[in-house]
Structure formats: C-alpha cells, structure tokens
mmCIF entry with sequence, helices, sheets and N, C-alpha, C, O atoms, coordinates in Angstrom:
data_MODEL
# 
_entry.id   MODEL 
# 
_entity.id                         1 
_entity.type                       polymer 
_entity.pdbx_number_of_molecules   1 
# 
_entity_poly.entity_id                      1 
_entity_poly.type                           'polypeptide(L)' 
_entity_poly.nstd_linkage                   no 
_entity_poly.nstd_monomer                   no 
_entity_poly.pdbx_seq_one_letter_code       
;(UNK)(UNK)(UNK)(UNK)(UNK)(UNK)(UNK)(UNK)(UNK)(UNK)(UNK)(UNK)(UNK)(UNK)(UNK)(UNK)
(UNK)(UNK)(UNK)(UNK)(UNK)(UNK)(UNK)(UNK)(UNK)(UNK)(UNK)(UNK)(UNK)(UNK)(UNK)(UNK)
(UNK)(UNK)(UNK)(UNK)(UNK)(UNK)(UNK)(UNK)(UNK)(UNK)(UNK)(UNK)(UNK)(UNK)(UNK)(UNK)
(UNK)(UNK)(UNK)
;
_entity_poly.pdbx_seq_one_letter_code_can   XXXXXXXXXXXXXXXXXXXXXXXXXXXXXXXXXXXXXXXXXXXXXXXXXXX 
_entity_poly.pdbx_strand_id                 A 
# 
loop_
_entity_poly_seq.entity_id 
_entity_poly_seq.num 
_entity_poly_seq.mon_id 
_entity_poly_seq.hetero 
1 1  UNK n 
1 2  UNK n 
1 3  UNK n 
1 4  UNK n 
1 5  UNK n 
1 6  UNK n 
1 7  UNK n 
1 8  UNK n 
1 9  UNK n 
1 10 UNK n 
1 11 UNK n 
1 12 UNK n 
1 13 UNK n 
1 14 UNK n 
1 15 UNK n 
1 16 UNK n 
1 17 UNK n 
1 18 UNK n 
1 19 UNK n 
1 20 UNK n 
1 21 UNK n 
1 22 UNK n 
1 23 UNK n 
1 24 UNK n 
1 25 UNK n 
1 26 UNK n 
1 27 UNK n 
1 28 UNK n 
1 29 UNK n 
1 30 UNK n 
1 31 UNK n 
1 32 UNK n 
1 33 UNK n 
1 34 UNK n 
1 35 UNK n 
1 36 UNK n 
1 37 UNK n 
1 38 UNK n 
1 39 UNK n 
1 40 UNK n 
1 41 UNK n 
1 42 UNK n 
1 43 UNK n 
1 44 UNK n 
1 45 UNK n 
1 46 UNK n 
1 47 UNK n 
1 48 UNK n 
1 49 UNK n 
1 50 UNK n 
1 51 UNK n 
# 
_struct_asym.id          A 
_struct_asym.entity_id   1 
# 
loop_
_struct_conf.conf_type_id 
_struct_conf.id 
_struct_conf.pdbx_PDB_helix_id 
_struct_conf.beg_label_comp_id 
_struct_conf.beg_label_asym_id 
_struct_conf.beg_label_seq_id 
_struct_conf.pdbx_beg_PDB_ins_code 
_struct_conf.end_label_comp_id 
_struct_conf.end_label_asym_id 
_struct_conf.end_label_seq_id 
_struct_conf.pdbx_end_PDB_ins_code 
_struct_conf.beg_auth_comp_id 
_struct_conf.beg_auth_asym_id 
_struct_conf.beg_auth_seq_id 
_struct_conf.end_auth_comp_id 
_struct_conf.end_auth_asym_id 
_struct_conf.end_auth_seq_id 
_struct_conf.pdbx_PDB_helix_class 
_struct_conf.details 
_struct_conf.pdbx_PDB_helix_length 
HELX_P HELX_P1 AA1 UNK A 2  ? UNK A 5  ? UNK A 2  UNK A 5  1 ? 4  
HELX_P HELX_P2 AA2 UNK A 8  ? UNK A 19 ? UNK A 8  UNK A 19 1 ? 12 
HELX_P HELX_P3 AA3 UNK A 22 ? UNK A 25 ? UNK A 22 UNK A 25 5 ? 4  
HELX_P HELX_P4 AA4 UNK A 46 ? UNK A 50 ? UNK A 46 UNK A 50 1 ? 5  
# 
_struct_conf_type.id          HELX_P 
_struct_conf_type.criteria    ? 
_struct_conf_type.reference   ? 
# 
loop_
_atom_site.group_PDB 
_atom_site.id 
_atom_site.type_symbol 
_atom_site.label_atom_id 
_atom_site.label_alt_id 
_atom_site.label_comp_id 
_atom_site.label_asym_id 
_atom_site.label_entity_id 
_atom_site.label_seq_id 
_atom_site.pdbx_PDB_ins_code 
_atom_site.Cartn_x 
_atom_site.Cartn_y 
_atom_site.Cartn_z 
_atom_site.occupancy 
_atom_site.B_iso_or_equiv 
_atom_site.pdbx_formal_charge 
_atom_site.auth_seq_id 
_atom_site.auth_comp_id 
_atom_site.auth_asym_id 
_atom_site.auth_atom_id 
_atom_site.pdbx_PDB_model_num 
ATOM 1   N N  . UNK A 1 1  ? 7.908   2.005   -20.580 1.00 0.00 ? 1  UNK A N  1 
ATOM 2   C CA . UNK A 1 1  ? 9.040   2.537   -19.878 1.00 0.00 ? 1  UNK A CA 1 
ATOM 3   C C  . UNK A 1 1  ? 10.256  1.619   -20.056 1.00 0.00 ? 1  UNK A C  1 
ATOM 4   O O  . UNK A 1 1  ? 11.370  2.087   -20.292 1.00 0.00 ? 1  UNK A O  1 
ATOM 5   N N  . UNK A 1 2  ? 10.026  0.323   -19.940 1.00 0.00 ? 2  UNK A N  1 
ATOM 6   C CA . UNK A 1 2  ? 11.142  -0.617  -20.115 1.00 0.00 ? 2  UNK A CA 1 
ATOM 7   C C  . UNK A 1 2  ? 11.708  -0.544  -21.532 1.00 0.00 ? 2  UNK A C  1 
ATOM 8   O O  . UNK A 1 2  ? 12.915  -0.671  -21.737 1.00 0.00 ? 2  UNK A O  1 
ATOM 9   N N  . UNK A 1 3  ? 10.827  -0.338  -22.497 1.00 0.00 ? 3  UNK A N  1 
ATOM 10  C CA . UNK A 1 3  ? 11.263  -0.306  -23.892 1.00 0.00 ? 3  UNK A CA 1 
ATOM 11  C C  . UNK A 1 3  ? 12.220  0.864   -24.126 1.00 0.00 ? 3  UNK A C  1 
ATOM 12  O O  . UNK A 1 3  ? 13.255  0.700   -24.772 1.00 0.00 ? 3  UNK A O  1 
ATOM 13  N N  . UNK A 1 4  ? 11.879  2.029   -23.607 1.00 0.00 ? 4  UNK A N  1 
ATOM 14  C CA . UNK A 1 4  ? 12.701  3.213   -23.832 1.00 0.00 ? 4  UNK A CA 1 
ATOM 15  C C  . UNK A 1 4  ? 14.029  3.158   -23.093 1.00 0.00 ? 4  UNK A C  1 
ATOM 16  O O  . UNK A 1 4  ? 15.020  3.714   -23.566 1.00 0.00 ? 4  UNK A O  1 
ATOM 17  N N  . UNK A 1 5  ? 14.064  2.509   -21.960 1.00 0.00 ? 5  UNK A N  1 
ATOM 18  C CA . UNK A 1 5  ? 15.305  2.439   -21.186 1.00 0.00 ? 5  UNK A CA 1 
ATOM 19  C C  . UNK A 1 5  ? 16.145  1.227   -21.549 1.00 0.00 ? 5  UNK A C  1 
ATOM 20  O O  . UNK A 1 5  ? 17.271  1.086   -21.071 1.00 0.00 ? 5  UNK A O  1 
ATOM 21  N N  . UNK A 1 6  ? 15.608  0.348   -22.394 1.00 0.00 ? 6  UNK A N  1 
ATOM 22  C CA . UNK A 1 6  ? 16.368  -0.825  -22.825 1.00 0.00 ? 6  UNK A CA 1 
ATOM 23  C C  . UNK A 1 6  ? 16.502  -1.891  -21.757 1.00 0.00 ? 6  UNK A C  1 
ATOM 24  O O  . UNK A 1 6  ? 17.437  -2.691  -21.797 1.00 0.00 ? 6  UNK A O  1 
ATOM 25  N N  . UNK A 1 7  ? 15.580  -1.918  -20.799 1.00 0.00 ? 7  UNK A N  1 
ATOM 26  C CA . UNK A 1 7  ? 15.653  -2.891  -19.707 1.00 0.00 ? 7  UNK A CA 1 
ATOM 27  C C  . UNK A 1 7  ? 14.530  -3.919  -19.745 1.00 0.00 ? 7  UNK A C  1 
ATOM 28  O O  . UNK A 1 7  ? 14.311  -4.622  -18.759 1.00 0.00 ? 7  UNK A O  1 
ATOM 29  N N  . UNK A 1 8  ? 13.816  -4.020  -20.858 1.00 0.00 ? 8  UNK A N  1 
ATOM 30  C CA . UNK A 1 8  ? 12.693  -4.956  -20.955 1.00 0.00 ? 8  UNK A CA 1 
ATOM 31  C C  . UNK A 1 8  ? 13.162  -6.398  -20.784 1.00 0.00 ? 8  UNK A C  1 
ATOM 32  O O  . UNK A 1 8  ? 12.504  -7.183  -20.102 1.00 0.00 ? 8  UNK A O  1 
ATOM 33  N N  . UNK A 1 9  ? 14.286  -6.754  -21.391 1.00 0.00 ? 9  UNK A N  1 
ATOM 34  C CA . UNK A 1 9  ? 14.780  -8.127  -21.299 1.00 0.00 ? 9  UNK A CA 1 
ATOM 35  C C  . UNK A 1 9  ? 15.161  -8.524  -19.895 1.00 0.00 ? 9  UNK A C  1 
ATOM 36  O O  . UNK A 1 9  ? 14.779  -9.599  -19.431 1.00 0.00 ? 9  UNK A O  1 
ATOM 37  N N  . UNK A 1 10 ? 15.909  -7.677  -19.204 1.00 0.00 ? 10 UNK A N  1 
ATOM 38  C CA . UNK A 1 10 ? 16.322  -8.016  -17.843 1.00 0.00 ? 10 UNK A CA 1 
ATOM 39  C C  . UNK A 1 10 ? 15.131  -8.030  -16.893 1.00 0.00 ? 10 UNK A C  1 
ATOM 40  O O  . UNK A 1 10 ? 15.095  -8.829  -15.957 1.00 0.00 ? 10 UNK A O  1 
ATOM 41  N N  . UNK A 1 11 ? 14.158  -7.154  -17.126 1.00 0.00 ? 11 UNK A N  1 
ATOM 42  C CA . UNK A 1 11 ? 12.966  -7.141  -16.292 1.00 0.00 ? 11 UNK A CA 1 
ATOM 43  C C  . UNK A 1 11 ? 12.144  -8.411  -16.507 1.00 0.00 ? 11 UNK A C  1 
ATOM 44  O O  . UNK A 1 11 ? 11.694  -9.030  -15.543 1.00 0.00 ? 11 UNK A O  1 
ATOM 45  N N  . UNK A 1 12 ? 11.947  -8.798  -17.759 1.00 0.00 ? 12 UNK A N  1 
ATOM 46  C CA . UNK A 1 12 ? 11.182  -10.007 -18.061 1.00 0.00 ? 12 UNK A CA 1 
ATOM 47  C C  . UNK A 1 12 ? 11.880  -11.233 -17.476 1.00 0.00 ? 12 UNK A C  1 
ATOM 48  O O  . UNK A 1 12 ? 11.223  -12.145 -16.974 1.00 0.00 ? 12 UNK A O  1 
ATOM 49  N N  . UNK A 1 13 ? 13.188  -11.253 -17.539 1.00 0.00 ? 13 UNK A N  1 
ATOM 50  C CA . UNK A 1 13 ? 13.952  -12.371 -16.983 1.00 0.00 ? 13 UNK A CA 1 
ATOM 51  C C  . UNK A 1 13 ? 13.717  -12.490 -15.476 1.00 0.00 ? 13 UNK A C  1 
ATOM 52  O O  . UNK A 1 13 ? 13.528  -13.591 -14.961 1.00 0.00 ? 13 UNK A O  1 
ATOM 53  N N  . UNK A 1 14 ? 13.729  -11.361 -14.775 1.00 0.00 ? 14 UNK A N  1 
ATOM 54  C CA . UNK A 1 14 ? 13.487  -11.367 -13.334 1.00 0.00 ? 14 UNK A CA 1 
ATOM 55  C C  . UNK A 1 14 ? 12.085  -11.873 -13.012 1.00 0.00 ? 14 UNK A C  1 
ATOM 56  O O  . UNK A 1 14 ? 11.915  -12.692 -12.108 1.00 0.00 ? 14 UNK A O  1 
ATOM 57  N N  . UNK A 1 15 ? 11.076  -11.391 -13.746 1.00 0.00 ? 15 UNK A N  1 
ATOM 58  C CA . UNK A 1 15 ? 9.705   -11.848 -13.516 1.00 0.00 ? 15 UNK A CA 1 
ATOM 59  C C  . UNK A 1 15 ? 9.560   -13.345 -13.809 1.00 0.00 ? 15 UNK A C  1 
ATOM 60  O O  . UNK A 1 15 ? 8.870   -14.056 -13.077 1.00 0.00 ? 15 UNK A O  1 
ATOM 61  N N  . UNK A 1 16 ? 10.195  -13.816 -14.856 1.00 0.00 ? 16 UNK A N  1 
ATOM 62  C CA . UNK A 1 16 ? 10.126  -15.232 -15.212 1.00 0.00 ? 16 UNK A CA 1 
ATOM 63  C C  . UNK A 1 16 ? 10.771  -16.084 -14.127 1.00 0.00 ? 16 UNK A C  1 
ATOM 64  O O  . UNK A 1 16 ? 10.206  -17.102 -13.726 1.00 0.00 ? 16 UNK A O  1 
ATOM 65  N N  . UNK A 1 17 ? 11.944  -15.685 -13.647 1.00 0.00 ? 17 UNK A N  1 
ATOM 66  C CA . UNK A 1 17 ? 12.617  -16.455 -12.602 1.00 0.00 ? 17 UNK A CA 1 
ATOM 67  C C  . UNK A 1 17 ? 11.799  -16.486 -11.323 1.00 0.00 ? 17 UNK A C  1 
ATOM 68  O O  . UNK A 1 17 ? 11.707  -17.526 -10.671 1.00 0.00 ? 17 UNK A O  1 
ATOM 69  N N  . UNK A 1 18 ? 11.212  -15.369 -10.962 1.00 0.00 ? 18 UNK A N  1 
ATOM 70  C CA . UNK A 1 18 ? 10.415  -15.315 -9.737  1.00 0.00 ? 18 UNK A CA 1 
ATOM 71  C C  . UNK A 1 18 ? 9.178   -16.203 -9.850  1.00 0.00 ? 18 UNK A C  1 
ATOM 72  O O  . UNK A 1 18 ? 8.833   -16.908 -8.901  1.00 0.00 ? 18 UNK A O  1 
ATOM 73  N N  . UNK A 1 19 ? 8.515   -16.174 -10.991 1.00 0.00 ? 19 UNK A N  1 
ATOM 74  C CA . UNK A 1 19 ? 7.292   -16.953 -11.168 1.00 0.00 ? 19 UNK A CA 1 
ATOM 75  C C  . UNK A 1 19 ? 7.559   -18.448 -11.249 1.00 0.00 ? 19 UNK A C  1 
ATOM 76  O O  . UNK A 1 19 ? 6.678   -19.243 -10.923 1.00 0.00 ? 19 UNK A O  1 
ATOM 77  N N  . UNK A 1 20 ? 8.758   -18.853 -11.676 1.00 0.00 ? 20 UNK A N  1 
ATOM 78  C CA . UNK A 1 20 ? 9.058   -20.269 -11.847 1.00 0.00 ? 20 UNK A CA 1 
ATOM 79  C C  . UNK A 1 20 ? 9.957   -20.847 -10.760 1.00 0.00 ? 20 UNK A C  1 
ATOM 80  O O  . UNK A 1 20 ? 10.421  -21.981 -10.878 1.00 0.00 ? 20 UNK A O  1 
ATOM 81  N N  . UNK A 1 21 ? 10.206  -20.078 -9.705  1.00 0.00 ? 21 UNK A N  1 
ATOM 82  C CA . UNK A 1 21 ? 11.011  -20.560 -8.586  1.00 0.00 ? 21 UNK A CA 1 
ATOM 83  C C  . UNK A 1 21 ? 10.087  -21.182 -7.549  1.00 0.00 ? 21 UNK A C  1 
ATOM 84  O O  . UNK A 1 21 ? 9.246   -20.479 -6.990  1.00 0.00 ? 21 UNK A O  1 
ATOM 85  N N  . UNK A 1 22 ? 10.215  -22.489 -7.270  1.00 0.00 ? 22 UNK A N  1 
ATOM 86  C CA . UNK A 1 22 ? 9.315   -23.143 -6.311  1.00 0.00 ? 22 UNK A CA 1 
ATOM 87  C C  . UNK A 1 22 ? 9.375   -22.535 -4.914  1.00 0.00 ? 22 UNK A C  1 
ATOM 88  O O  . UNK A 1 22 ? 8.375   -22.559 -4.196  1.00 0.00 ? 22 UNK A O  1 
ATOM 89  N N  . UNK A 1 23 ? 10.512  -21.994 -4.515  1.00 0.00 ? 23 UNK A N  1 
ATOM 90  C CA . UNK A 1 23 ? 10.613  -21.430 -3.169  1.00 0.00 ? 23 UNK A CA 1 
ATOM 91  C C  . UNK A 1 23 ? 9.826   -20.132 -3.024  1.00 0.00 ? 23 UNK A C  1 
ATOM 92  O O  . UNK A 1 23 ? 9.557   -19.693 -1.906  1.00 0.00 ? 23 UNK A O  1 
ATOM 93  N N  . UNK A 1 24 ? 9.453   -19.512 -4.152  1.00 0.00 ? 24 UNK A N  1 
ATOM 94  C CA . UNK A 1 24 ? 8.656   -18.285 -4.094  1.00 0.00 ? 24 UNK A CA 1 
ATOM 95  C C  . UNK A 1 24 ? 7.290   -18.565 -3.472  1.00 0.00 ? 24 UNK A C  1 
ATOM 96  O O  . UNK A 1 24 ? 6.752   -17.724 -2.753  1.00 0.00 ? 24 UNK A O  1 
ATOM 97  N N  . UNK A 1 25 ? 6.733   -19.732 -3.742  1.00 0.00 ? 25 UNK A N  1 
ATOM 98  C CA . UNK A 1 25 ? 5.388   -20.068 -3.288  1.00 0.00 ? 25 UNK A CA 1 
ATOM 99  C C  . UNK A 1 25 ? 5.387   -20.894 -2.007  1.00 0.00 ? 25 UNK A C  1 
ATOM 100 O O  . UNK A 1 25 ? 4.320   -21.271 -1.522  1.00 0.00 ? 25 UNK A O  1 
ATOM 101 N N  . UNK A 1 26 ? 6.565   -21.183 -1.448  1.00 0.00 ? 26 UNK A N  1 
ATOM 102 C CA . UNK A 1 26 ? 6.646   -21.977 -0.221  1.00 0.00 ? 26 UNK A CA 1 
ATOM 103 C C  . UNK A 1 26 ? 6.195   -21.141 0.980   1.00 0.00 ? 26 UNK A C  1 
ATOM 104 O O  . UNK A 1 26 ? 6.415   -19.930 1.017   1.00 0.00 ? 26 UNK A O  1 
ATOM 105 N N  . UNK A 1 27 ? 5.570   -21.788 1.954   1.00 0.00 ? 27 UNK A N  1 
ATOM 106 C CA . UNK A 1 27 ? 5.162   -21.049 3.160   1.00 0.00 ? 27 UNK A CA 1 
ATOM 107 C C  . UNK A 1 27 ? 6.379   -20.486 3.886   1.00 0.00 ? 27 UNK A C  1 
ATOM 108 O O  . UNK A 1 27 ? 7.443   -21.105 3.925   1.00 0.00 ? 27 UNK A O  1 
ATOM 109 N N  . UNK A 1 28 ? 6.202   -19.319 4.450   1.00 0.00 ? 28 UNK A N  1 
ATOM 110 C CA . UNK A 1 28 ? 7.270   -18.667 5.203   1.00 0.00 ? 28 UNK A CA 1 
ATOM 111 C C  . UNK A 1 28 ? 6.751   -18.248 6.565   1.00 0.00 ? 28 UNK A C  1 
ATOM 112 O O  . UNK A 1 28 ? 5.546   -18.238 6.817   1.00 0.00 ? 28 UNK A O  1 
ATOM 113 N N  . UNK A 1 29 ? 7.698   -17.899 7.447   1.00 0.00 ? 29 UNK A N  1 
ATOM 114 C CA . UNK A 1 29 ? 7.303   -17.408 8.757   1.00 0.00 ? 29 UNK A CA 1 
ATOM 115 C C  . UNK A 1 29 ? 6.617   -16.059 8.614   1.00 0.00 ? 29 UNK A C  1 
ATOM 116 O O  . UNK A 1 29 ? 6.891   -15.298 7.685   1.00 0.00 ? 29 UNK A O  1 
ATOM 117 N N  . UNK A 1 30 ? 5.738   -15.784 9.534   1.00 0.00 ? 30 UNK A N  1 
ATOM 118 C CA . UNK A 1 30 ? 5.040   -14.510 9.521   1.00 0.00 ? 30 UNK A CA 1 
ATOM 119 C C  . UNK A 1 30 ? 6.018   -13.382 9.852   1.00 0.00 ? 30 UNK A C  1 
ATOM 120 O O  . UNK A 1 30 ? 6.847   -13.519 10.752  1.00 0.00 ? 30 UNK A O  1 
ATOM 121 N N  . UNK A 1 31 ? 5.921   -12.291 9.136   1.00 0.00 ? 31 UNK A N  1 
ATOM 122 C CA . UNK A 1 31 ? 6.795   -11.146 9.373   1.00 0.00 ? 31 UNK A CA 1 
ATOM 123 C C  . UNK A 1 31 ? 6.469   -10.445 10.675  1.00 0.00 ? 31 UNK A C  1 
ATOM 124 O O  . UNK A 1 31 ? 5.348   -10.533 11.174  1.00 0.00 ? 31 UNK A O  1 
ATOM 125 N N  . UNK A 1 32 ? 7.455   -9.745  11.225  1.00 0.00 ? 32 UNK A N  1 
ATOM 126 C CA . UNK A 1 32 ? 7.264   -9.045  12.492  1.00 0.00 ? 32 UNK A CA 1 
ATOM 127 C C  . UNK A 1 32 ? 7.189   -7.535  12.316  1.00 0.00 ? 32 UNK A C  1 
ATOM 128 O O  . UNK A 1 32 ? 7.020   -6.803  13.292  1.00 0.00 ? 32 UNK A O  1 
ATOM 129 N N  . UNK A 1 33 ? 7.313   -7.062  11.071  1.00 0.00 ? 33 UNK A N  1 
ATOM 130 C CA . UNK A 1 33 ? 7.279   -5.625  10.810  1.00 0.00 ? 33 UNK A CA 1 
ATOM 131 C C  . UNK A 1 33 ? 5.830   -5.164  10.718  1.00 0.00 ? 33 UNK A C  1 
ATOM 132 O O  . UNK A 1 33 ? 5.071   -5.685  9.901   1.00 0.00 ? 33 UNK A O  1 
ATOM 133 N N  . UNK A 1 34 ? 5.431   -4.190  11.548  1.00 0.00 ? 34 UNK A N  1 
ATOM 134 C CA . UNK A 1 34 ? 4.059   -3.682  11.471  1.00 0.00 ? 34 UNK A CA 1 
ATOM 135 C C  . UNK A 1 34 ? 3.813   -3.019  10.112  1.00 0.00 ? 34 UNK A C  1 
ATOM 136 O O  . UNK A 1 34 ? 4.653   -2.268  9.615   1.00 0.00 ? 34 UNK A O  1 
ATOM 137 N N  . UNK A 1 35 ? 2.660   -3.304  9.525   1.00 0.00 ? 35 UNK A N  1 
ATOM 138 C CA . UNK A 1 35 ? 2.334   -2.777  8.210   1.00 0.00 ? 35 UNK A CA 1 
ATOM 139 C C  . UNK A 1 35 ? 0.903   -2.265  8.215   1.00 0.00 ? 35 UNK A C  1 
ATOM 140 O O  . UNK A 1 35 ? 0.027   -2.851  8.852   1.00 0.00 ? 35 UNK A O  1 
ATOM 141 N N  . UNK A 1 36 ? 0.669   -1.162  7.498   1.00 0.00 ? 36 UNK A N  1 
ATOM 142 C CA . UNK A 1 36 ? -0.678  -0.600  7.400   1.00 0.00 ? 36 UNK A CA 1 
ATOM 143 C C  . UNK A 1 36 ? -0.907  -0.137  5.975   1.00 0.00 ? 36 UNK A C  1 
ATOM 144 O O  . UNK A 1 36 ? 0.037   0.120   5.229   1.00 0.00 ? 36 UNK A O  1 
ATOM 145 N N  . UNK A 1 37 ? -2.175  -0.036  5.611   1.00 0.00 ? 37 UNK A N  1 
ATOM 146 C CA . UNK A 1 37 ? -2.555  0.443   4.288   1.00 0.00 ? 37 UNK A CA 1 
ATOM 147 C C  . UNK A 1 37 ? -3.637  1.495   4.472   1.00 0.00 ? 37 UNK A C  1 
ATOM 148 O O  . UNK A 1 37 ? -4.611  1.274   5.192   1.00 0.00 ? 37 UNK A O  1 
ATOM 149 N N  . UNK A 1 38 ? -3.466  2.641   3.819   1.00 0.00 ? 38 UNK A N  1 
ATOM 150 C CA . UNK A 1 38 ? -4.480  3.696   3.855   1.00 0.00 ? 38 UNK A CA 1 
ATOM 151 C C  . UNK A 1 38 ? -5.169  3.749   2.502   1.00 0.00 ? 38 UNK A C  1 
ATOM 152 O O  . UNK A 1 38 ? -4.519  3.900   1.468   1.00 0.00 ? 38 UNK A O  1 
ATOM 153 N N  . UNK A 1 39 ? -6.481  3.624   2.517   1.00 0.00 ? 39 UNK A N  1 
ATOM 154 C CA . UNK A 1 39 ? -7.256  3.696   1.283   1.00 0.00 ? 39 UNK A CA 1 
ATOM 155 C C  . UNK A 1 39 ? -8.163  4.915   1.403   1.00 0.00 ? 39 UNK A C  1 
ATOM 156 O O  . UNK A 1 39 ? -8.967  5.011   2.331   1.00 0.00 ? 39 UNK A O  1 
ATOM 157 N N  . UNK A 1 40 ? -8.029  5.848   0.457   1.00 0.00 ? 40 UNK A N  1 
ATOM 158 C CA . UNK A 1 40 ? -8.818  7.078   0.505   1.00 0.00 ? 40 UNK A CA 1 
ATOM 159 C C  . UNK A 1 40 ? -9.434  7.337   -0.864  1.00 0.00 ? 40 UNK A C  1 
ATOM 160 O O  . UNK A 1 40 ? -8.883  6.942   -1.892  1.00 0.00 ? 40 UNK A O  1 
ATOM 161 N N  . UNK A 1 41 ? -10.554 7.987   -0.864  1.00 0.00 ? 41 UNK A N  1 
ATOM 162 C CA . UNK A 1 41 ? -11.208 8.392   -2.105  1.00 0.00 ? 41 UNK A CA 1 
ATOM 163 C C  . UNK A 1 41 ? -10.499 9.619   -2.666  1.00 0.00 ? 41 UNK A C  1 
ATOM 164 O O  . UNK A 1 41 ? -9.943  10.410  -1.904  1.00 0.00 ? 41 UNK A O  1 
ATOM 165 N N  . UNK A 1 42 ? -10.512 9.786   -3.969  1.00 0.00 ? 42 UNK A N  1 
ATOM 166 C CA . UNK A 1 42 ? -9.883  10.978  -4.547  1.00 0.00 ? 42 UNK A CA 1 
ATOM 167 C C  . UNK A 1 42 ? -10.500 12.280  -4.042  1.00 0.00 ? 42 UNK A C  1 
ATOM 168 O O  . UNK A 1 42 ? -9.833  13.314  -4.023  1.00 0.00 ? 42 UNK A O  1 
ATOM 169 N N  . UNK A 1 43 ? -11.741 12.237  -3.643  1.00 0.00 ? 43 UNK A N  1 
ATOM 170 C CA . UNK A 1 43 ? -12.406 13.449  -3.146  1.00 0.00 ? 43 UNK A CA 1 
ATOM 171 C C  . UNK A 1 43 ? -12.079 13.737  -1.684  1.00 0.00 ? 43 UNK A C  1 
ATOM 172 O O  . UNK A 1 43 ? -12.442 14.798  -1.176  1.00 0.00 ? 43 UNK A O  1 
ATOM 173 N N  . UNK A 1 44 ? -11.401 12.817  -0.997  1.00 0.00 ? 44 UNK A N  1 
ATOM 174 C CA . UNK A 1 44 ? -11.058 12.995  0.407   1.00 0.00 ? 44 UNK A CA 1 
ATOM 175 C C  . UNK A 1 44 ? -9.796  13.846  0.521   1.00 0.00 ? 44 UNK A C  1 
ATOM 176 O O  . UNK A 1 44 ? -8.699  13.385  0.208   1.00 0.00 ? 44 UNK A O  1 
ATOM 177 N N  . UNK A 1 45 ? -9.958  15.088  0.970   1.00 0.00 ? 45 UNK A N  1 
ATOM 178 C CA . UNK A 1 45 ? -8.803  15.991  1.064   1.00 0.00 ? 45 UNK A CA 1 
ATOM 179 C C  . UNK A 1 45 ? -8.118  15.929  2.417   1.00 0.00 ? 45 UNK A C  1 
ATOM 180 O O  . UNK A 1 45 ? -7.008  16.443  2.556   1.00 0.00 ? 45 UNK A O  1 
ATOM 181 N N  . UNK A 1 46 ? -8.736  15.321  3.418   1.00 0.00 ? 46 UNK A N  1 
ATOM 182 C CA . UNK A 1 46 ? -8.157  15.281  4.750   1.00 0.00 ? 46 UNK A CA 1 
ATOM 183 C C  . UNK A 1 46 ? -6.863  14.469  4.804   1.00 0.00 ? 46 UNK A C  1 
ATOM 184 O O  . UNK A 1 46 ? -5.934  14.836  5.524   1.00 0.00 ? 46 UNK A O  1 
ATOM 185 N N  . UNK A 1 47 ? -6.792  13.374  4.053   1.00 0.00 ? 47 UNK A N  1 
ATOM 186 C CA . UNK A 1 47 ? -5.610  12.524  4.090   1.00 0.00 ? 47 UNK A CA 1 
ATOM 187 C C  . UNK A 1 47 ? -4.398  13.224  3.489   1.00 0.00 ? 47 UNK A C  1 
ATOM 188 O O  . UNK A 1 47 ? -3.265  12.908  3.854   1.00 0.00 ? 47 UNK A O  1 
ATOM 189 N N  . UNK A 1 48 ? -4.611  14.153  2.589   1.00 0.00 ? 48 UNK A N  1 
ATOM 190 C CA . UNK A 1 48 ? -3.487  14.846  1.949   1.00 0.00 ? 48 UNK A CA 1 
ATOM 191 C C  . UNK A 1 48 ? -2.687  15.657  2.951   1.00 0.00 ? 48 UNK A C  1 
ATOM 192 O O  . UNK A 1 48 ? -1.478  15.810  2.781   1.00 0.00 ? 48 UNK A O  1 
ATOM 193 N N  . UNK A 1 49 ? -3.318  16.178  3.983   1.00 0.00 ? 49 UNK A N  1 
ATOM 194 C CA . UNK A 1 49 ? -2.588  16.930  5.001   1.00 0.00 ? 49 UNK A CA 1 
ATOM 195 C C  . UNK A 1 49 ? -1.578  16.050  5.726   1.00 0.00 ? 49 UNK A C  1 
ATOM 196 O O  . UNK A 1 49 ? -0.485  16.506  6.061   1.00 0.00 ? 49 UNK A O  1 
ATOM 197 N N  . UNK A 1 50 ? -1.935  14.800  5.968   1.00 0.00 ? 50 UNK A N  1 
ATOM 198 C CA . UNK A 1 50 ? -1.052  13.890  6.678   1.00 0.00 ? 50 UNK A CA 1 
ATOM 199 C C  . UNK A 1 50 ? 0.044   13.344  5.781   1.00 0.00 ? 50 UNK A C  1 
ATOM 200 O O  . UNK A 1 50 ? 1.135   13.024  6.255   1.00 0.00 ? 50 UNK A O  1 
ATOM 201 N N  . UNK A 1 51 ? -0.233  13.237  4.510   1.00 0.00 ? 51 UNK A N  1 
ATOM 202 C CA . UNK A 1 51 ? 0.767   12.725  3.573   1.00 0.00 ? 51 UNK A CA 1 
ATOM 203 C C  . UNK A 1 51 ? 1.865   13.750  3.408   1.00 0.00 ? 51 UNK A C  1 
ATOM 204 O O  . UNK A 1 51 ? 2.815   13.522  2.659   1.00 0.00 ? 51 UNK A O  1 
# 
C-alpha cells in the first residue's frame, strides 16, 4: 500500500524515529481512559449484532 501511494519513505522514517527515541520506552503515568477489547471467533454471529 505504501509503495503505490508513494509514502513508503515517510512511513519508514516515522517508524525509525519512534523505535530509536529513548522517550518512547520511558515509563509513563497510567492512562485514565477506560479501554476494552472484544475477542470473538469468526463463527460467533452474536457479536455482529452489537457491532
């Protein structure tokens, strides 16, 4: 996808900067935003009604 849109270079640059920035791996305060993850099997049709 990046190749066709001509954004491979800028994307790689962003990933490189993020991976080599020491502050990326520094401990941070715990977030206060509630977060949840729903994991469903492809055969589970009940979750599709809620989505």
